[in-house]
C-alpha positions in Angstrom: -16.2 -23.4 -10.7 -17.8 -21.6 -13.9 -15.2 -22.5 -15.8 -12.8 -20.1 -13.2 -10.2 -20.7 -10.7 -11.1 -20.2 -7.2 -9.7 -20.3 -3.8 -11.0 -21.9 -1.3 -11.1 -22.1 2.8 -12.8 -24.6 4.9 -14.2 -26.2 1.2 -15.8 -22.9 0.7 -14.9 -20.3 -2.3 -13.9 -16.8 -1.0 -12.1 -15.6 -4.4 -13.2 -16.4 -7.8 -10.6 -15.5 -10.9 -12.9 -15.8 -14.3 -10.9 -16.1 -17.5 -11.8 -12.0 -18.0 -9.1 -10.4 -15.9 -10.9 -9.8 -13.0 -11.0 -11.0 -9.4 -14.5 -11.6 -7.3 -14.4 -11.4 -3.4 -16.9 -12.4 -1.0 -16.4 -9.6 1.6 -17.9 -8.5 4.7 -19.6 -5.3 4.6 -16.8 -2.5 5.5 -14.6 -4.1 3.0 -17.0 -4.7 0.2 -17.7 -1.0 0.0 -14.2 0.0 0.3 -14.1 -2.1 -2.9 -17.1 -0.8 -4.7 -15.2 2.4 -4.1 -12.9 1.6 -6.6 -12.8 2.3 -10.3 -14.6 -0.6 -12.6 -15.9 -2.4 -9.2 -19.2 -3.8 -9.4 -21.5 -6.6 -7.9 -20.2 -10.0 -9.6 -22.3 -11.2 -12.6 -22.9 -14.0 -14.0 -25.2 -15.6 -16.6 -28.1 -15.6 -14.3 -27.3 -12.4 -12.9 -25.4 -11.3 -9.6 -23.6 -13.6 -7.6 -25.0 -13.0 -4.3 -23.0 -10.2 -2.3 -19.6 -11.3 -4.2 -18.0 -8.0 -6.0 -15.7 -7.8 -8.9 -13.0 -5.4 -9.6 -10.7 -5.2 -12.7 -7.5 -6.9 -11.7 -4.9 -4.3 -13.6 -7.1 -1.8 -11.1 -5.9 -3.2 -7.9 -2.3 -2.6 -7.0 -0.4 -5.6 -4.6 -1.1 -4.3 -1.1 -4.8 -4.0 -1.8 -5.5 -7.2 -3.7 -3.6 -9.0 -0.6 -5.8 -7.0 2.1 -9.0 -7.8 0.1 -8.0 -11.4 -0.3 -7.1 -11.5 3.3 -10.4 -10.0 4.4 -12.3 -12.5 2.2 -10.7 -15.7 3.7 -11.6 -14.5 7.0 -14.9 -13.4 6.6 -15.5 -16.6 4.8 -13.9 -18.9 7.5 -15.7 -17.1 10.4 -19.0 -18.0 8.6 -21.4 -20.6 10.1 -21.3 -24.2 8.9 -24.0 -25.2 6.8 -25.5 -28.0 8.1 -25.4 -30.8 5.6 -28.1 -30.9 2.9 -30.6 -33.5 2.8 -30.4 -35.7 -0.3 -33.1 -34.8 -2.6 -33.2 -38.3 -4.7 -32.7 -41.9 -3.9 -29.3 -42.9 -3.6 -28.0 -44.9 -6.7 -25.7 -47.4 -5.0 -26.9 -50.8 -4.5 -26.3 -53.4 -1.3 -25.5 -56.7 -1.5 
């Protein structure tokens, strides 16, 4: 994903680890606010702007215990989200039937 490592649950991302020593989390609102209150934390940004409601924090600013707590909260949050309906194909299939 964007040249970064990521953690998945139910085939969906809940943590992104870009190569620049930060961690981005997809969190529910209460934990999101707690993470945003930490020094250096802010919205997760990519080249086109912010990445939805994801929050990033520099890894050196997170001790092991809060890091694990945020990771667990992100995993549980994403696991509890409703499944998306399958997307309709926008182009015709390129496979051929014989």
